[in-house]
C-alpha positions as semicolon CSV with decimal commas, in nm:
position;residue;x (nm);y (nm);z (nm)
1;M;0,000;0,000;0,000
2;I;0,129;0,344;-0,095
3;K;0,210;0,582;0,188
4;G;0,282;0,955;0,192
5;I;0,371;1,237;0,428
6;V;0,078;1,452;0,542
7;T;0,099;1,759;0,768
8;D;-0,271;1,800;0,841
9;I;-0,622;1,697;0,741
10;Q;-0,868;1,981;0,785
11;R;-1,236;1,897;0,790
12;A;-1,527;2,131;0,714
13;S;-1,311;2,370;0,511
14;V;-1,483;2,643;0,307
15;H;-1,167;2,810;0,173
16;D;-1,017;2,537;-0,046
17;G;-1,266;2,509;-0,327
18;P;-1,643;2,501;-0,374
19;G;-1,879;2,372;-0,108
20;L;-1,781;2,203;0,216
21;R;-1,450;2,023;0,178
22;T;-1,191;1,813;0,353
23;T;-0,842;1,947;0,280
24;V;-0,544;1,712;0,289
25;F;-0,212;1,896;0,324
26;F;0,082;1,717;0,164
27;K;0,435;1,780;0,292
28;G;0,703;1,894;0,050
29;C;0,720;2,165;-0,215
30;P;0,987;2,258;-0,473
31;L;0,896;2,627;-0,442
32;H;1,019;2,843;-0,156
33;C;0,778;3,137;-0,173
34;D;0,897;3,416;0,055
35;W;0,540;3,478;0,178
36;C;0,430;3,113;0,214
37;H;0,155;3,077;0,475
38;N;0,227;2,703;0,510
39;P;0,608;2,709;0,558
40;E;0,589;2,380;0,747
41;C;0,483;2,217;0,418
42;I;0,794;2,316;0,221
43;A;1,052;2,067;0,352
44;F;0,983;1,701;0,269
45;P;1,095;1,526;0,592
46;P;0,891;1,553;0,915
47;Q;0,988;1,850;1,136
48;I;0,929;1,989;1,483
49;L;0,771;2,331;1,535
50;A;0,914;2,479;1,856
51;Y;0,716;2,720;2,076
52;P;0,944;2,771;2,380
53;E;0,700;3,016;2,541
54;K;0,463;2,722;2,593
55;C;0,718;2,504;2,771
56;I;0,623;2,418;3,130
57;G;0,952;2,246;3,213
58;C;0,792;1,908;3,277
59;G;1,098;1,716;3,155
60;M;0,881;1,483;2,945
61;C;1,021;1,579;2,603
62;E;1,121;1,222;2,516
63;E;0,772;1,091;2,593
64;G;0,606;1,363;2,388
65;C;0,530;1,727;2,458
66;F;0,203;1,779;2,641
67;S;0,208;2,160;2,653
68;G;0,234;2,236;2,282
69;A;0,593;2,361;2,306
70;K;0,710;2,104;2,049
71;V;0,465;2,017;1,774
72;P;0,548;1,734;1,530
73;C;0,478;1,828;1,170
74;G;0,454;1,556;0,907
75;K;0,311;1,209;0,954
76;E;0,339;0,904;0,731
77;M;-0,007;0,781;0,637
78;S;-0,144;0,518;0,403
79;T;-0,403;0,608;0,140
80;D;-0,664;0,409;0,333
81;E;-0,591;0,605;0,651
82;V;-0,638;0,934;0,467
83;L;-0,947;0,807;0,286
84;S;-1,111;0,715;0,617
85;Q;-1,081;1,081;0,721
86;I;-1,214;1,205;0,386
87;L;-1,523;0,985;0,413
88;L;-1,616;1,110;0,761
89;D;-1,790;1,412;0,604
90;K;-1,908;1,251;0,281
91;D;-2,274;1,300;0,376
92;Y;-2,217;1,676;0,402
93;Y;-2,032;1,735;0,073
94;G;-2,350;1,768;-0,132
95;N;-2,319;1,842;-0,504
96;E;-2,029;2,090;-0,478
97;G;-1,812;1,978;-0,187
98;G;-1,553;1,704;-0,164
99;V;-1,182;1,665;-0,100
100;T;-0,904;1,907;-0,188
101;F;-0,545;1,790;-0,200
102;S;-0,321;2,079;-0,100
103;G;0,017;2,142;0,056
104;G;0,297;2,196;-0,003
105;E;0,275;2,059;-0,354
106;P;0,058;1,746;-0,390
107;F;0,224;1,651;-0,719
108;S;0,554;1,612;-0,533
109;Q;0,407;1,282;-0,406
110;P;0,248;1,168;-0,735
111;E;0,188;0,799;-0,658
112;F;0,029;0,882;-0,322
113;L;-0,187;1,153;-0,483
114;S;-0,295;0,933;-0,772
115;E;-0,408;0,647;-0,548
116;L;-0,593;0,887;-0,317
117;I;-0,783;1,033;-0,614
118;D;-0,871;0,683;-0,740
119;K;-1,001;0,572;-0,402
120;S;-1,190;0,896;-0,337
121;K;-1,360;0,893;-0,676
122;A;-1,454;0,527;-0,629
123;E;-1,651;0,650;-0,327
124;G;-1,819;0,923;-0,534
125;V;-1,619;1,210;-0,383
126;H;-1,548;1,524;-0,589
127;C;-1,168;1,569;-0,614
128;A;-0,981;1,897;-0,644
129;V;-0,617;1,991;-0,613
130;E;-0,432;2,309;-0,519
131;T;-0,105;2,322;-0,711
132;S;0,175;2,549;-0,824
133;L;0,179;2,367;-1,161
134;I;0,558;2,344;-1,136
135;T;0,516;1,981;-1,242
136;Y;0,272;1,833;-1,492
137;H;0,135;1,481;-1,450
138;E;-0,127;1,459;-1,724
139;E;-0,263;1,117;-1,630
140;I;-0,325;1,233;-1,272
141;L;-0,468;1,568;-1,380
142;K;-0,720;1,393;-1,605
143;K;-0,868;1,221;-1,301
144;L;-0,951;1,548;-1,124
145;D;-1,280;1,739;-1,119
146;L;-1,119;2,077;-1,052
147;V;-0,770;2,228;-1,052
148;M;-0,684;2,537;-0,846
149;A;-0,348;2,675;-0,958
150;D;-0,137;2,981;-0,879
151;L;0,038;3,219;-1,111
152;K;0,216;3,435;-0,858
153;I;0,438;3,678;-1,051
154;W;0,452;3,754;-1,425
155;D;0,818;3,858;-1,455
156;D;1,042;3,551;-1,458
157;D;1,337;3,709;-1,277
158;L;1,113;3,833;-0,996
159;H;0,946;3,493;-0,980
160;K;1,285;3,326;-0,939
161;K;1,384;3,578;-0,673
162;H;1,076;3,525;-0,457
163;T;0,992;3,158;-0,519
164;G;1,325;3,003;-0,615
165;V;1,200;2,873;-0,952
166;S;1,129;3,002;-1,303
167;N;0,768;3,064;-1,404
168;K;0,822;2,976;-1,771
169;I;0,739;2,611;-1,717
170;I;0,438;2,708;-1,502
171;K;0,294;2,919;-1,787
172;E;0,352;2,630;-2,027
173;H;0,173;2,395;-1,791
174;F;-0,126;2,632;-1,770
175;I;-0,152;2,619;-2,150
176;K;-0,125;2,237;-2,156
177;L;-0,375;2,200;-1,871
178;N;-0,620;2,419;-2,062
179;T;-0,641;2,153;-2,337
180;L;-0,767;1,884;-2,097
181;G;-1,111;2,037;-2,050
182;I;-1,086;2,042;-1,670
183;P;-1,226;2,352;-1,492
184;I;-0,943;2,569;-1,358
185;I;-0,959;2,830;-1,084
186;A;-0,648;3,047;-1,111
187;R;-0,517;3,251;-0,819
188;T;-0,258;3,513;-0,736
189;P;-0,157;3,591;-0,377
190;V;-0,140;3,971;-0,358
191;I;0,187;4,099;-0,207
192;P;0,195;4,483;-0,209
193;E;0,575;4,498;-0,190
194;I;0,623;4,307;-0,518
195;E;0,552;4,419;-0,876
196;Q;0,355;4,109;-0,967
197;G;0,223;4,211;-1,308
198;I;-0,137;4,128;-1,223
199;E;-0,266;4,297;-1,538
200;E;-0,049;4,067;-1,755
201;I;-0,140;3,760;-1,548
202;S;-0,512;3,836;-1,582
203;A;-0,487;3,883;-1,960
204;F;-0,294;3,556;-2,000
205;L;-0,542;3,359;-1,790
206;H;-0,841;3,515;-1,964
207;S;-0,708;3,376;-2,293
208;L;-0,744;3,020;-2,156
209;E;-1,107;2,914;-2,196
210;N;-1,104;2,652;-1,920
211;V;-0,998;2,907;-1,657
212;I;-1,345;2,957;-1,514
213;Q;-1,235;3,199;-1,243
214;Y;-0,942;3,423;-1,152
215;E;-0,905;3,518;-0,786
216;L;-0,679;3,759;-0,602
217;L;-0,594;3,641;-0,251
218;P;-0,464;3,908;-0,012
219;Y;-0,145;3,814;0,170
220;H;-0,198;3,726;0,534
221;P;0,064;3,673;0,805
222;L;-0,068;3,343;0,942
223;G;0,253;3,168;0,846
224;E;0,478;3,398;1,048
225;S;0,444;3,218;1,382
226;K;0,514;2,884;1,211
227;R;0,815;3,035;1,035
228;V;0,960;3,142;1,372
229;A;0,876;2,800;1,519
230;L;1,086;2,644;1,242
231;G;1,381;2,871;1,326
232;Q;1,337;3,087;1,016
233;P;1,343;3,469;1,001
234;K;1,019;3,663;0,974
235;T;0,924;3,824;0,645
236;E;0,866;4,195;0,582
237;F;0,545;4,169;0,381
238;T;0,228;4,356;0,473
239;V;-0,142;4,282;0,434
240;P;-0,279;4,472;0,133
241;S;-0,527;4,744;0,222
242;K;-0,891;4,727;0,116
243;D;-0,827;5,023;-0,116
244;Y;-0,538;4,841;-0,284
245;M;-0,749;4,528;-0,336
246;K;-1,029;4,747;-0,474
247;E;-0,790;4,890;-0,734
248;L;-0,721;4,537;-0,857
249;E;-1,084;4,423;-0,868
250;H;-1,126;4,473;-1,242
251;Y;-0,861;4,209;-1,312
252;V;-1,058;3,925;-1,152
253;F;-1,321;3,738;-1,350
254;V;-1,574;3,455;-1,333
255;R;-1,722;3,281;-1,637
C-alpha cells in the first residue's frame, strides 16, 4: 500500500474550493515562496515546530510534549488512513463539496496523490487539487474534477527571486492543462511589496477558456508564527489594504 507524508487533514473547510471540503495537506514543495503561509509544508521530511514560550519544564520531552511547546509536523499515512478521514464528512459534501489535496505541492508525491484520487472517486467524492503547476502529471490531472493553480508573478526574474523557480514552465503547464477540458480556478496571492504584473497575469489567464475563475488572494501573516517556530526569520510583507485590493478588482473574472 502506498504511503505519503501529510501535515494536516482539515475537515469542514470552506476556503479550499467550492462547497464544504476536507483538505489534505501534503508535505514537500519545490517552491520556496517568501510569503508562504504554510512554511511547514515546504521541507519534505517531518519536522518539529518549537514554541518555547509554551514550555512548562515538565521534563517529558522524550515521551512527547504535552504543553504544545514542540509540535510534530509531518506524519506518514497510508491512502486508506487518509481516505477514512475524507469519508467522515461525505454526507455533508453535497453536489459541490468534496476533497481538496493541498500542501505543499501534492504533485511532489504523485503515486500517493494518484491512489488517493482513485479511491476517493470510487466513493463518489469530488476531487480537487491546489497546485503550483511546477510539475505536470497529465494522467493524474485527467482524473480530477477541478484544478486550483497559482500564477504568482509575471516577470520571470522576480518569480525566481521570490519563489526560487522560473515561471516559464508554469505558464507552459497552464496552457497544456487548458487543453484537458478540466475547470481551472487560477489565483494570485497579492503581495503589495512586489511588482507582480497582475494585469499581464489576468490577460494571459483570460485567454485560456477553461480558466473559469481568476481570484486575487490578499497576503496574510498566518505563516509567520510557524516560520519562527521552524527557526526561520520573519518576512517583511504587509497585508494589502482594502483600497489596494479594490484597485485590482477589475482584473478578476468569473465565467
